[in-house]
BAPASE-266673 format. One record per residue (C-alpha): residue number from 1; y, z, x. Coordinates in nm, 2 decimals, padded with zeros to 4 digits, always signed. Layout:
BEGIN
site i = NUM | v = Y | w = Z | u = X $
...
END
This chain:
BEGIN
site i = 1 | v = +10.35 | w = +13.96 | u = +10.03 $
site i = 2 | v = +10.07 | w = +13.99 | u = +10.27 $
site i = 3 | v = +09.96 | w = +13.75 | u = +10.52 $
site i = 4 | v = +09.56 | w = +13.71 | u = +10.37 $
site i = 5 | v = +09.75 | w = +13.59 | u = +10.03 $
site i = 6 | v = +09.99 | w = +13.39 | u = +10.15 $
site i = 7 | v = +09.87 | w = +13.02 | u = +10.10 $
site i = 8 | v = +10.06 | w = +12.66 | u = +10.18 $
site i = 9 | v = +10.02 | w = +12.42 | u = +09.91 $
site i = 10 | v = +09.99 | w = +12.05 | u = +09.97 $
site i = 11 | v = +10.21 | w = +11.93 | u = +09.67 $
site i = 12 | v = +10.11 | w = +11.51 | u = +09.76 $
site i = 13 | v = +10.45 | w = +11.35 | u = +09.81 $
site i = 14 | v = +10.40 | w = +11.03 | u = +09.78 $
site i = 15 | v = +10.65 | w = +10.66 | u = +09.84 $
site i = 16 | v = +10.76 | w = +10.53 | u = +09.50 $
site i = 17 | v = +10.55 | w = +10.20 | u = +09.44 $
site i = 18 | v = +10.74 | w = +10.11 | u = +09.09 $
site i = 19 | v = +10.96 | w = +09.82 | u = +09.03 $
site i = 20 | v = +11.28 | w = +09.82 | u = +09.19 $
site i = 21 | v = +11.59 | w = +09.76 | u = +08.90 $
site i = 22 | v = +11.85 | w = +09.74 | u = +09.13 $
site i = 23 | v = +12.24 | w = +09.67 | u = +09.08 $
site i = 24 | v = +12.23 | w = +09.45 | u = +08.79 $
site i = 25 | v = +12.00 | w = +09.75 | u = +08.59 $
site i = 26 | v = +12.23 | w = +10.01 | u = +08.73 $
site i = 27 | v = +12.53 | w = +09.78 | u = +08.59 $
site i = 28 | v = +12.36 | w = +09.74 | u = +08.25 $
site i = 29 | v = +12.29 | w = +10.14 | u = +08.21 $
site i = 30 | v = +12.62 | w = +10.26 | u = +08.34 $
site i = 31 | v = +12.83 | w = +09.97 | u = +08.09 $
site i = 32 | v = +12.57 | w = +10.09 | u = +07.79 $
site i = 33 | v = +12.62 | w = +10.50 | u = +07.84 $
site i = 34 | v = +13.02 | w = +10.43 | u = +07.87 $
site i = 35 | v = +13.02 | w = +10.20 | u = +07.56 $
site i = 36 | v = +12.80 | w = +10.51 | u = +07.37 $
site i = 37 | v = +13.03 | w = +10.77 | u = +07.48 $
site i = 38 | v = +13.32 | w = +10.58 | u = +07.33 $
site i = 39 | v = +13.22 | w = +10.66 | u = +07.01 $
site i = 40 | v = +13.07 | w = +11.03 | u = +07.11 $
site i = 41 | v = +12.69 | w = +10.90 | u = +07.08 $
site i = 42 | v = +12.45 | w = +11.11 | u = +07.31 $
site i = 43 | v = +12.73 | w = +11.39 | u = +07.36 $
site i = 44 | v = +12.76 | w = +11.69 | u = +07.12 $
site i = 45 | v = +12.89 | w = +11.64 | u = +06.77 $
site i = 46 | v = +13.24 | w = +11.74 | u = +06.84 $
site i = 47 | v = +13.28 | w = +11.46 | u = +07.06 $
site i = 48 | v = +13.15 | w = +11.24 | u = +06.77 $
site i = 49 | v = +13.42 | w = +11.37 | u = +06.55 $
site i = 50 | v = +13.78 | w = +11.18 | u = +06.65 $
site i = 51 | v = +13.59 | w = +10.81 | u = +06.75 $
site i = 52 | v = +13.45 | w = +10.86 | u = +06.41 $
site i = 53 | v = +13.71 | w = +10.91 | u = +06.17 $
site i = 54 | v = +13.97 | w = +10.67 | u = +06.40 $
site i = 55 | v = +13.68 | w = +10.42 | u = +06.32 $
site i = 56 | v = +13.61 | w = +10.51 | u = +05.93 $
site i = 57 | v = +14.04 | w = +10.50 | u = +05.86 $
site i = 58 | v = +14.05 | w = +10.15 | u = +06.03 $
site i = 59 | v = +13.80 | w = +10.05 | u = +05.81 $
site i = 60 | v = +13.88 | w = +10.22 | u = +05.50 $
site i = 61 | v = +14.27 | w = +09.98 | u = +05.42 $
site i = 62 | v = +14.04 | w = +09.68 | u = +05.48 $
site i = 63 | v = +13.76 | w = +09.80 | u = +05.20 $
site i = 64 | v = +14.05 | w = +09.95 | u = +04.96 $
site i = 65 | v = +14.21 | w = +09.58 | u = +05.01 $
site i = 66 | v = +13.86 | w = +09.39 | u = +04.94 $
site i = 67 | v = +13.86 | w = +09.62 | u = +04.62 $
site i = 68 | v = +14.17 | w = +09.52 | u = +04.48 $
site i = 69 | v = +14.10 | w = +09.16 | u = +04.57 $
site i = 70 | v = +13.75 | w = +09.14 | u = +04.37 $
site i = 71 | v = +13.90 | w = +09.32 | u = +04.10 $
site i = 72 | v = +14.21 | w = +09.09 | u = +04.04 $
site i = 73 | v = +14.05 | w = +08.82 | u = +04.14 $
site i = 74 | v = +14.39 | w = +08.71 | u = +04.35 $
site i = 75 | v = +14.39 | w = +08.38 | u = +04.56 $
site i = 76 | v = +14.42 | w = +08.59 | u = +04.92 $
site i = 77 | v = +14.42 | w = +08.88 | u = +05.05 $
site i = 78 | v = +14.74 | w = +09.14 | u = +05.09 $
site i = 79 | v = +14.72 | w = +09.11 | u = +05.47 $
site i = 80 | v = +14.63 | w = +08.82 | u = +05.71 $
site i = 81 | v = +14.31 | w = +08.89 | u = +05.99 $
site i = 82 | v = +14.58 | w = +08.84 | u = +06.29 $
site i = 83 | v = +14.84 | w = +09.06 | u = +06.10 $
site i = 84 | v = +14.58 | w = +09.40 | u = +06.08 $
site i = 85 | v = +14.54 | w = +09.51 | u = +06.40 $
site i = 86 | v = +14.91 | w = +09.49 | u = +06.46 $
site i = 87 | v = +14.95 | w = +09.67 | u = +06.16 $
site i = 88 | v = +14.69 | w = +09.95 | u = +06.24 $
site i = 89 | v = +14.84 | w = +09.95 | u = +06.63 $
site i = 90 | v = +14.87 | w = +10.34 | u = +06.62 $
site i = 91 | v = +14.52 | w = +10.41 | u = +06.51 $
site i = 92 | v = +14.47 | w = +10.17 | u = +06.79 $
site i = 93 | v = +14.68 | w = +10.38 | u = +07.05 $
site i = 94 | v = +14.54 | w = +10.73 | u = +06.93 $
site i = 95 | v = +14.17 | w = +10.55 | u = +07.02 $
site i = 96 | v = +14.24 | w = +10.48 | u = +07.37 $
site i = 97 | v = +14.41 | w = +10.76 | u = +07.42 $
site i = 98 | v = +14.17 | w = +10.96 | u = +07.35 $
site i = 99 | v = +13.89 | w = +10.75 | u = +07.51 $
site i = 100 | v = +13.98 | w = +10.57 | u = +07.85 $
site i = 101 | v = +14.06 | w = +10.91 | u = +08.02 $
site i = 102 | v = +13.71 | w = +11.04 | u = +07.89 $
site i = 103 | v = +13.57 | w = +10.72 | u = +08.02 $
site i = 104 | v = +13.70 | w = +10.74 | u = +08.35 $
site i = 105 | v = +13.83 | w = +11.13 | u = +08.44 $
site i = 106 | v = +13.52 | w = +11.34 | u = +08.40 $
site i = 107 | v = +13.38 | w = +11.15 | u = +08.72 $
site i = 108 | v = +13.69 | w = +11.13 | u = +08.93 $
site i = 109 | v = +13.75 | w = +11.52 | u = +08.82 $
site i = 110 | v = +13.45 | w = +11.62 | u = +08.95 $
site i = 111 | v = +13.40 | w = +11.38 | u = +09.25 $
site i = 112 | v = +13.11 | w = +11.21 | u = +09.12 $
site i = 113 | v = +13.25 | w = +10.87 | u = +09.19 $
site i = 114 | v = +13.07 | w = +10.83 | u = +09.53 $
site i = 115 | v = +12.75 | w = +10.94 | u = +09.41 $
site i = 116 | v = +12.73 | w = +10.61 | u = +09.17 $
site i = 117 | v = +12.82 | w = +10.41 | u = +09.51 $
site i = 118 | v = +12.53 | w = +10.51 | u = +09.75 $
site i = 119 | v = +12.31 | w = +10.33 | u = +09.60 $
site i = 120 | v = +12.19 | w = +10.03 | u = +09.45 $
site i = 121 | v = +12.62 | w = +10.04 | u = +09.21 $
site i = 122 | v = +12.87 | w = +09.91 | u = +09.41 $
site i = 123 | v = +13.30 | w = +09.92 | u = +09.35 $
site i = 124 | v = +13.27 | w = +09.62 | u = +09.17 $
site i = 125 | v = +12.98 | w = +09.72 | u = +08.90 $
site i = 126 | v = +13.13 | w = +10.04 | u = +08.86 $
site i = 127 | v = +13.46 | w = +09.88 | u = +08.78 $
site i = 128 | v = +13.34 | w = +09.61 | u = +08.57 $
site i = 129 | v = +13.11 | w = +09.81 | u = +08.34 $
site i = 130 | v = +13.38 | w = +10.09 | u = +08.28 $
site i = 131 | v = +13.64 | w = +09.82 | u = +08.21 $
site i = 132 | v = +13.35 | w = +09.58 | u = +07.99 $
site i = 133 | v = +13.25 | w = +09.90 | u = +07.83 $
site i = 134 | v = +13.60 | w = +10.04 | u = +07.73 $
site i = 135 | v = +13.67 | w = +09.65 | u = +07.60 $
site i = 136 | v = +13.39 | w = +09.65 | u = +07.39 $
site i = 137 | v = +13.46 | w = +09.97 | u = +07.23 $
site i = 138 | v = +13.81 | w = +09.85 | u = +07.14 $
site i = 139 | v = +13.66 | w = +09.53 | u = +07.00 $
site i = 140 | v = +13.43 | w = +09.71 | u = +06.74 $
site i = 141 | v = +13.69 | w = +09.89 | u = +06.63 $
site i = 142 | v = +13.93 | w = +09.63 | u = +06.56 $
site i = 143 | v = +13.66 | w = +09.37 | u = +06.46 $
site i = 144 | v = +13.47 | w = +09.59 | u = +06.22 $
site i = 145 | v = +13.79 | w = +09.57 | u = +05.97 $
site i = 146 | v = +13.81 | w = +09.19 | u = +06.00 $
site i = 147 | v = +13.46 | w = +09.17 | u = +05.91 $
site i = 148 | v = +13.49 | w = +09.40 | u = +05.58 $
site i = 149 | v = +13.79 | w = +09.16 | u = +05.51 $
site i = 150 | v = +13.61 | w = +08.86 | u = +05.55 $
site i = 151 | v = +13.29 | w = +08.95 | u = +05.39 $
site i = 152 | v = +13.49 | w = +09.06 | u = +05.06 $
site i = 153 | v = +13.75 | w = +08.78 | u = +05.10 $
site i = 154 | v = +13.37 | w = +08.54 | u = +05.03 $
site i = 155 | v = +13.25 | w = +08.80 | u = +04.77 $
site i = 156 | v = +13.62 | w = +08.77 | u = +04.58 $
site i = 157 | v = +13.51 | w = +08.42 | u = +04.57 $
site i = 158 | v = +13.85 | w = +08.33 | u = +04.82 $
site i = 159 | v = +13.82 | w = +07.96 | u = +05.01 $
site i = 160 | v = +13.57 | w = +07.97 | u = +05.28 $
site i = 161 | v = +13.69 | w = +07.72 | u = +05.53 $
site i = 162 | v = +14.03 | w = +07.92 | u = +05.48 $
site i = 163 | v = +13.85 | w = +08.25 | u = +05.51 $
site i = 164 | v = +13.64 | w = +08.16 | u = +05.80 $
site i = 165 | v = +13.90 | w = +07.98 | u = +05.97 $
site i = 166 | v = +14.14 | w = +08.28 | u = +05.95 $
site i = 167 | v = +13.87 | w = +08.54 | u = +06.07 $
site i = 168 | v = +13.77 | w = +08.36 | u = +06.39 $
site i = 169 | v = +14.16 | w = +08.38 | u = +06.49 $
site i = 170 | v = +14.13 | w = +08.73 | u = +06.40 $
site i = 171 | v = +13.88 | w = +08.78 | u = +06.65 $
site i = 172 | v = +14.03 | w = +08.56 | u = +06.91 $
site i = 173 | v = +14.36 | w = +08.79 | u = +06.83 $
site i = 174 | v = +14.17 | w = +09.16 | u = +06.88 $
site i = 175 | v = +13.96 | w = +09.05 | u = +07.20 $
site i = 176 | v = +14.24 | w = +08.94 | u = +07.38 $
site i = 177 | v = +14.41 | w = +09.29 | u = +07.24 $
site i = 178 | v = +14.13 | w = +09.44 | u = +07.37 $
site i = 179 | v = +14.09 | w = +09.30 | u = +07.73 $
site i = 180 | v = +14.48 | w = +09.41 | u = +07.76 $
site i = 181 | v = +14.50 | w = +09.73 | u = +07.64 $
site i = 182 | v = +14.18 | w = +09.84 | u = +07.75 $
site i = 183 | v = +14.27 | w = +09.77 | u = +08.11 $
site i = 184 | v = +14.62 | w = +09.93 | u = +08.10 $
site i = 185 | v = +14.51 | w = +10.22 | u = +07.93 $
site i = 186 | v = +14.21 | w = +10.22 | u = +08.21 $
site i = 187 | v = +14.48 | w = +10.22 | u = +08.48 $
site i = 188 | v = +14.62 | w = +10.48 | u = +08.33 $
site i = 189 | v = +14.33 | w = +10.69 | u = +08.30 $
site i = 190 | v = +14.23 | w = +10.67 | u = +08.62 $
site i = 191 | v = +14.56 | w = +10.76 | u = +08.86 $
site i = 192 | v = +14.48 | w = +11.12 | u = +08.71 $
site i = 193 | v = +14.19 | w = +11.33 | u = +08.67 $
site i = 194 | v = +14.35 | w = +11.54 | u = +08.42 $
site i = 195 | v = +14.24 | w = +11.43 | u = +08.09 $
site i = 196 | v = +14.55 | w = +11.58 | u = +07.92 $
site i = 197 | v = +14.81 | w = +11.39 | u = +08.11 $
site i = 198 | v = +14.59 | w = +11.06 | u = +08.09 $
site i = 199 | v = +14.57 | w = +11.10 | u = +07.70 $
site i = 200 | v = +14.98 | w = +11.19 | u = +07.73 $
site i = 201 | v = +15.05 | w = +10.90 | u = +07.93 $
site i = 202 | v = +14.84 | w = +10.61 | u = +07.75 $
site i = 203 | v = +15.03 | w = +10.71 | u = +07.39 $
site i = 204 | v = +15.36 | w = +10.68 | u = +07.60 $
site i = 205 | v = +15.31 | w = +10.34 | u = +07.70 $
site i = 206 | v = +15.16 | w = +10.20 | u = +07.44 $
site i = 207 | v = +15.41 | w = +10.32 | u = +07.19 $
site i = 208 | v = +15.73 | w = +10.44 | u = +07.36 $
site i = 209 | v = +15.73 | w = +10.05 | u = +07.47 $
site i = 210 | v = +15.70 | w = +09.87 | u = +07.19 $
site i = 211 | v = +15.95 | w = +10.13 | u = +07.01 $
site i = 212 | v = +16.17 | w = +10.03 | u = +07.30 $
site i = 213 | v = +16.14 | w = +09.61 | u = +07.26 $
site i = 214 | v = +16.17 | w = +09.67 | u = +06.87 $
site i = 215 | v = +16.50 | w = +09.87 | u = +06.85 $
site i = 216 | v = +16.62 | w = +09.62 | u = +07.14 $
site i = 217 | v = +16.50 | w = +09.26 | u = +06.94 $
site i = 218 | v = +16.64 | w = +09.41 | u = +06.63 $
site i = 219 | v = +17.01 | w = +09.49 | u = +06.78 $
site i = 220 | v = +16.95 | w = +09.13 | u = +06.93 $
site i = 221 | v = +16.87 | w = +09.00 | u = +06.57 $
site i = 222 | v = +17.16 | w = +09.17 | u = +06.43 $
site i = 223 | v = +17.43 | w = +09.01 | u = +06.68 $
site i = 224 | v = +17.25 | w = +08.69 | u = +06.62 $
site i = 225 | v = +17.10 | w = +08.66 | u = +06.95 $
site i = 226 | v = +16.79 | w = +08.50 | u = +06.80 $
site i = 227 | v = +16.68 | w = +08.35 | u = +07.12 $
site i = 228 | v = +16.64 | w = +08.65 | u = +07.29 $
site i = 229 | v = +16.41 | w = +08.81 | u = +07.06 $
site i = 230 | v = +16.13 | w = +08.63 | u = +07.17 $
site i = 231 | v = +16.19 | w = +08.68 | u = +07.55 $
site i = 232 | v = +16.23 | w = +09.09 | u = +07.46 $
site i = 233 | v = +15.88 | w = +09.06 | u = +07.35 $
site i = 234 | v = +15.73 | w = +08.98 | u = +07.67 $
site i = 235 | v = +15.79 | w = +09.37 | u = +07.74 $
site i = 236 | v = +15.55 | w = +09.56 | u = +07.50 $
site i = 237 | v = +15.16 | w = +09.57 | u = +07.52 $
site i = 238 | v = +15.17 | w = +09.45 | u = +07.13 $
site i = 239 | v = +15.43 | w = +09.22 | u = +07.14 $
site i = 240 | v = +15.27 | w = +09.02 | u = +07.40 $
site i = 241 | v = +14.96 | w = +09.01 | u = +07.13 $
site i = 242 | v = +15.20 | w = +08.93 | u = +06.83 $
site i = 243 | v = +15.39 | w = +08.67 | u = +07.05 $
site i = 244 | v = +15.07 | w = +08.46 | u = +07.19 $
site i = 245 | v = +14.87 | w = +08.47 | u = +06.80 $
site i = 246 | v = +15.18 | w = +08.34 | u = +06.64 $
site i = 247 | v = +15.23 | w = +08.10 | u = +06.92 $
site i = 248 | v = +14.89 | w = +07.97 | u = +06.90 $
site i = 249 | v = +14.66 | w = +08.13 | u = +06.62 $
site i = 250 | v = +14.86 | w = +08.08 | u = +06.35 $
site i = 251 | v = +14.96 | w = +08.39 | u = +06.29 $
site i = 252 | v = +15.31 | w = +08.56 | u = +06.12 $
site i = 253 | v = +15.56 | w = +08.70 | u = +06.35 $
site i = 254 | v = +15.64 | w = +09.07 | u = +06.33 $
site i = 255 | v = +16.00 | w = +08.99 | u = +06.48 $
site i = 256 | v = +16.30 | w = +09.03 | u = +06.35 $
site i = 257 | v = +16.36 | w = +08.76 | u = +06.13 $
site i = 258 | v = +16.02 | w = +08.66 | u = +06.16 $
site i = 259 | v = +16.07 | w = +08.38 | u = +06.43 $
site i = 260 | v = +15.77 | w = +08.42 | u = +06.69 $
site i = 261 | v = +15.80 | w = +08.25 | u = +07.05 $
site i = 262 | v = +15.74 | w = +07.89 | u = +07.05 $
site i = 263 | v = +15.44 | w = +07.72 | u = +07.20 $
site i = 264 | v = +15.67 | w = +07.69 | u = +07.51 $
site i = 265 | v = +15.75 | w = +08.01 | u = +07.49 $
site i = 266 | v = +15.41 | w = +08.14 | u = +07.39 $
site i = 267 | v = +15.25 | w = +07.94 | u = +07.68 $
site i = 268 | v = +15.47 | w = +08.21 | u = +07.92 $
site i = 269 | v = +15.29 | w = +08.47 | u = +07.69 $
site i = 270 | v = +14.95 | w = +08.37 | u = +07.77 $
site i = 271 | v = +15.01 | w = +08.38 | u = +08.14 $
site i = 272 | v = +15.18 | w = +08.70 | u = +08.11 $
site i = 273 | v = +14.88 | w = +08.87 | u = +07.93 $
site i = 274 | v = +14.66 | w = +08.69 | u = +08.18 $
site i = 275 | v = +14.82 | w = +08.82 | u = +08.48 $
site i = 276 | v = +14.84 | w = +09.16 | u = +08.29 $
site i = 277 | v = +14.46 | w = +09.19 | u = +08.23 $
site i = 278 | v = +14.36 | w = +09.04 | u = +08.61 $
site i = 279 | v = +14.60 | w = +09.30 | u = +08.74 $
site i = 280 | v = +14.46 | w = +09.57 | u = +08.54 $
site i = 281 | v = +14.11 | w = +09.48 | u = +08.74 $
site i = 282 | v = +14.25 | w = +09.47 | u = +09.06 $
site i = 283 | v = +14.43 | w = +09.78 | u = +09.00 $
site i = 284 | v = +14.10 | w = +09.92 | u = +08.94 $
site i = 285 | v = +13.96 | w = +09.77 | u = +09.22 $
site i = 286 | v = +14.21 | w = +09.90 | u = +09.46 $
site i = 287 | v = +14.17 | w = +10.28 | u = +09.31 $
site i = 288 | v = +13.80 | w = +10.30 | u = +09.31 $
site i = 289 | v = +13.82 | w = +10.13 | u = +09.71 $
site i = 290 | v = +13.99 | w = +10.45 | u = +09.76 $
site i = 291 | v = +13.85 | w = +10.71 | u = +09.52 $
site i = 292 | v = +13.45 | w = +10.59 | u = +09.63 $
site i = 293 | v = +13.50 | w = +10.68 | u = +09.97 $
site i = 294 | v = +13.61 | w = +11.05 | u = +09.94 $
END
């Protein structure tokens, strides 16, 4: 290129004079993006397949129960609202195993977390947004079939007050389950940037612990050590939720013999659940204190 044809263009850089949206906007945006991502929204078609299938499979048994209740004019639903998530726990674990690592592992693998913390978002905002998004995604998954059951019960002209009370108890139960399970799954997923390891670890923690606790409870029941059954339930996430809703939400326990914890032992269950949720949040904060500086 000749000197005569060389030109310098003034492209007119100017300072940004628009509104400064700040941390709250960044936190809401991260929450929204993470929640949508849990169901594959805004991502490739392949990313939508598994979460949408799991959502449909979660709601399908509820729809079948509703159809049977309407057709047979039964006086009650075949499954209580508080029992539904316990029965469908395998699908819940699979959803978490697939989506919790996706929620945090890509940021860790590609080392983009420090970019979030540069400005204006802080470590606490990131952890809060991710925790809230995963909890909300799981709550949608577990509450949707309860809504199907509730609407179907009203269509079947079952008692309005009884169904409303049961529906409310079910929502409290799945809200607590969503907080506990999401916290555990996110902590496990945040340990490693490798998504495959995260998936395997989440499935192992949520399913193997339940299998082990249920087996030991059954052995204790067969040997007549019924007092130990309730205390053994403290060592598995799903049995913790079972114990809380049995003690305080009028649910029927899935423990051997059908005897859940008493109200006194139920207080211990509540304290353990709340402690685990707080501990998971604290563990995430500690994890991202290190990651955010690397």
